[in-house]
Phi, psi and omega in degrees: 000152178213158180269144180205152173273107186256130176257135181222146180218131181208188179298338182271353177130193183248146176216150174224112186210150174280123183226169175264132179234162179260141179304332180296341179278348182295148178292168179292153179175165183257005178222123173260130185232155167262123180267121179268320180218146169236191177208163182255112177256169180303318180295322176299315182296320176301318181290314186291329179268356181059035181274347181208159184279056179288315183280129181241007177211131184240149350290164184225131169278127184287164170113103178275345183244151172193154175215142181175221190229138175288131177269311176209153185206141169249008179273137185295338182271350187231142177223164180304135179098343179293146178263134187230163167233142174232135175224127170077227182058025176085000177293144184078359179239298181247351183216146182306136187262204197242012168274065187200154180288337181225151173208150173245124190230173172267129181302331179293347181270346192269145175246142179288135177294118178299146181299338182290341186239145165277169177300323179297314179294322179299324179278341169294332174277298176057195179300323181299312181289323176296322176296319177301321178292322175299323177295315179298319177299324178294319178298316180295319179302325181268012170083016179286124182250155178303335181277357186282341180134191186290143174245124179272135172239117178268161183057042196291336179271356176283183183295308179298312184298316181299314181290322178299317178299315181296317180295307184296321178298317180291331179279358173097007179281152174272106190259130170249120184260125178261128182210154174265006184241088183300333181293346182263014181301317181298320178300313183292322177292324176298323180288330180142004178287137175272337179208157180231136179233157180283129181299339180299334178294343183246345194277342182262160177305138182228178179294150182294336178223121185237178180303133180291130179223312193268133171286330179198164181220140166247113186242123176247016192247318180076195176053220184297329179299314179294318180299316179292323177299317177297318182294340182256358183283139184289163181307129178079005183282176182226140178241119178264115184254123185224003184207178184214040183300326177273330179163162180272353180284160179222079186279074187231179173239174179278356188303314179298333183279320185265345178254337181238002174059034179278159179245131172257109184259116177282137183241116176248129178255339189291314185246016180303141181299154184303319182298320179290322177298312182297321177300316181297315181291324176296321178290323174301318179297326182274331193247345182260129178285113182302333180296332180291336185296327180296325177288330184279327192261153166232130181258134177225156174284164180305325183296342182254006183297318181295321177299316180290330176297319177299317181294320179298316180294335178272003179074025184258004183258134173252134176071229190237143174253117177264133182253114177280122184273000000 
């Protein structure tokens, strides 16, 4: 038997509770793992609070992220005792996830835990931080250099934003962090922001083409924020879009693209190929200061994950929530 945060929905209603399950109930897979830590992402919070149709199969064990140790494996790349990280691949949506003491997974989905990180630190990064690294890689791919000018990070006190600020700051970029929480300015500057701006400056409808400011943007917000960020990006700049905290709409025009040659780079973390995942985690190990993770993370036991999901949806969470299994 093992403990897991189980989500259930039926004619009688919705529930999210820590329960005991039998290993025989686990889905098929070629790697059985012990999960030491998971983490709470925006998608997890949507599922755990039943605020969106994230879960497509019931009952569902929550948790898109996990890190721990392989117990047994028939996969050629993995053996008992190996340390792993898992992000995405539909866990917590269509397949039982990792807010559980045990999980059965596909070996092709797993990334090796870099020696630079403990399982706890890896989950302080989690899908949010791994997504932030994919955004940074996109900026680099399009040739954005630290000397090119300011880089805007929206949703900066969230999981993606916090890690993006820390990464870009350490890599030498001039980071402007947009947030609706003025009280967190010291936190953002500690992570690596050179300046902090009110998210309200970006959140309302704006002109289709605005004063050029940003050499690049990391956006986890979407909607008018993304549209305004594009309208303010300098000639030849790049905008990495990875989230929809404000909304999934994109109320923009083609003008920034055809008059300023900007690039809108879409960032997907859920189904990204294994090679790109490993590259992102290797770069995180090389480029992220592990000491910053303590400022970014809050650790809670599995029994408090549902409570923290409510807080995340209410906008009360800063940085990352690590779930000790």
